[in-house]
LOTI-439232 format. One record per residue: residue in one letter; x, y, z of N, C-alpha, C in turn. Coordinates in steps of 0.05 Angstrom, whole numbers, plus 5000, padded with zeros to 4 digits. Layout:
<atoms>
AXYZXYZXYZ
...
</atoms>
This chain:
<atoms>
X324251645107322851835098324151955070
X322252105051322352175021323152385021
X325652475008326852685003326552784972
X326053044969324453184942327753204928
X330053204938332053324927332453604917
X331053694933331754054927333754174936
X335154024950337654144965340154094943
X339853924918342353834904342754064886
X345354144879346454324860344854324835
X344054114827343354064795341154114788
X339054114807336454204809336254534800
X337354684813337554994810339455044787
X341254934783343455054766342555074734
X341354854724340754824697338955094694
X336055114711334155324702335455584701
X336955654728338755864723340856034696
X342355664692344355734666341755794645
X340055644637338155734616336556024620
X336456104637335056404645337256604640
X339456534643341856784640342756724613
X342356604598343456564573342256724550
X343556934539341757114516341456974496
X338356934479338156814464337856994433
X337957284440338857424413341257594416
X342857544393345657714390344858024381
X346258204391346858414390348558564363
X347458724349349458824328350059134334
X352759134330353659434336353159564304
X351259804310351259994292351560284297
X352160374276352360694280349360794281
X349761084295346561254297346461314267
X347061264243345661334225345461014211
X345560824214344960564205342060624224
X342360654252339860584270337260794262
X338260994248336561184238335361094212
X336660984197335760804174333760594180
X334360454196332360274203329860314216
X330160564230328160684245326460794223
X326960914200325761014180324160854159
X325260664155324660324143321860274155
X322360314181320060144197317760324197
X318160634206315660764202314760824177
X316160744151314160694123312660404120
X312860244135311459994138309460034163
X309160254176307260314199304260404187
X301860274188300060354178299260644192
X297960824169296961074179293861034194
X294161234222291261204231289461364219
X287061224216284661334203284361644219
X285161704239285161984253281662084248
X281862324237279062394233277162374208
X279162224185278662154163275861934161
X275461804183273661574181270361684193
X271061984197269262044205267462254189
X264262264186263662464164263862724179
X264362914167264563214180262163284186
X261863454205259463534219259363784221
X256663934225256464134224257264254250
X257264134274258664214299261664224290
X262864054286265664064284266464314273
X265364394248266364694234265364904245
X263364904263262165154277264365144309
X264764964317266864984344269364984334
X270464924314273665024298272565374292
X270765414275270665734273270365904296
X268765764314268765944344271266024357
X273365804355275765874368277865994351
X276965904326279066064306278166434305
X275466474308275066784300275666904329
X275166744353275566884380278666954380
X280666724371283966814374283967064358
X282867044332283567244313282367554321
X280167524330278667794348280667864371
X281367664387282867674408285567874407
X286967784384289367814374289068064361
X287368164350286668404338285768624360
X284568604379283868754392286868794414
X288368614424290168654445292368774426
X292668694398294468834387294569164383
X291969214377290869514377291669604402
X290769534427291069604450293769654454
X295569484453298369484461299369694446
X298169734421299669944402299270214409
X296970224418295770544425297270564456
X297370424469298370434496301770494500
X303170384478306170394480305970624462
X304770674443305570964428304471224449
X302771134466302771364484304671414508
X305271174511307571204537310371334520
X310371264495312771354488312271574462
X310171684467309671944446310471904422
X309471664403310171564379307971644362
X306771784370304871954354302571804335
X301671534349299171374337297171464353
X295371584335293071664355290571574322
X288471544333285371564315285471694292
X286671954288286972084267288572024249
X291271994250293571934242293371624232
X291671404245291771214235289371154212
X286871334219285171364192286471514173
X287571674170288771834150290771654131
X292571514150294371334138292171024121
X290070964130288770794131287570854092
X285871074101284971154071286271254048
X289271344056291371364036292871184024
X292870894044294470714033293770474031
X290870404038290170094038288170144011
X288969953997287069913969284569793975
X282369853955279969793963279369583971
X280769363954280169073961280868973986
X282769123998284069084022282369164042
X281269314035279069494058276569334064
X275869284034273769094037274268794054
X276668694045276968464056277468414087
X278268674094278568734128276168764140
X273468974126271069014131269768724140
X269968574112267968314112268868124130
X271968104130272767934157272268024184
X271768234193271368354220268368344222
X266468454204263468364202263468084207
X263467934191262967654195264267524219
X266667534226267767424251266567524279
X265967794280265067884303261967784308
X260267794282257467674283257467414295
X259167214277258966944283259866924313
X262467064323263066994346261067064371
X259367224364257267374374255467234382
X253467104361251566944359251866634364
X254266534357254966264373255966314403
X256366544413257166554446254766584455
X252266704441249266644452248766364454
X249066174431248465944424249965754454
X252165844461253365704482251865754506
X251366024508250266144529247065944536
X245865964508243365824518243465554521
X245965374513246465104521247265114551
X248565344562248865294591246365354603
X244465404596241765324611240165074608
X242464954590241164574592239064594567
X238364834548236464814531237664744508
X236364614482237864584457239464364454
X239464194473241864004479241563774462
X239463744452238563534430240363514409
X240063334393241463344364239963444350
X237663554348235263714332235663994345
X236164054365236964264377239364364372
X241564234372244264364366244564394336
X242964264325242764354292241264554282
X238964574304237164824298239165084305
X239865054321241665304335243765304318
X245165164310247565174288246565344267
X244565234254243465414224242265664233
X241265744251240365934267242466124263
X244766094272247066234281248066304250
X248366104237249066144215247466374200
X245366294201243066544188243066774197
X243766864225243967064237247167244228
X248867064224251167134217251067264189
X250067104177249867244142248267464143
X246467514157245067804160245768004166
X246667934191247968184207250768234194
X252768014188254668044174255068274152
X252768224139252268294108251968644122
X249968624140249168884146251069094153
X252768954169255469174182257069214157
X257969014139259369024124257969244104
X255769314096254269494079254069784091
X255169784117254670084127257270194120
</atoms>
């Protein structure tokens, strides 16, 4: 009968000795040295192309502006609401008459026009772009041509209505 010789210790020991041998030696270093190595490695790392490889589109800008105007309008609304609520609860005297008096006495003309223009155009844009999204929710205007047509329509309505609100 022929034996494979697998029961001999020499067959198993050499591969086990090779597997347990460390082929890379470690170097003791301080945290500062490790940080310097990491910084050097990061300098050689390629920069991801991220958004720079794509051509900016109207949809990017309108989506970003819709979010930004929504946040700004929301913060303004909630700040005013909380301020009036806290003032009423604690008797601080903040009311529309005092606010209007302070505004007309203290706010310079350039700041007045800036605030009015921001409010007029932000509200107009957010309103018309919201209607655009509601139209999209019905399944209309979702082609490339439709997206750009509605986008330019929103910008045109924003310009007209925003200017109208500003000049009132």
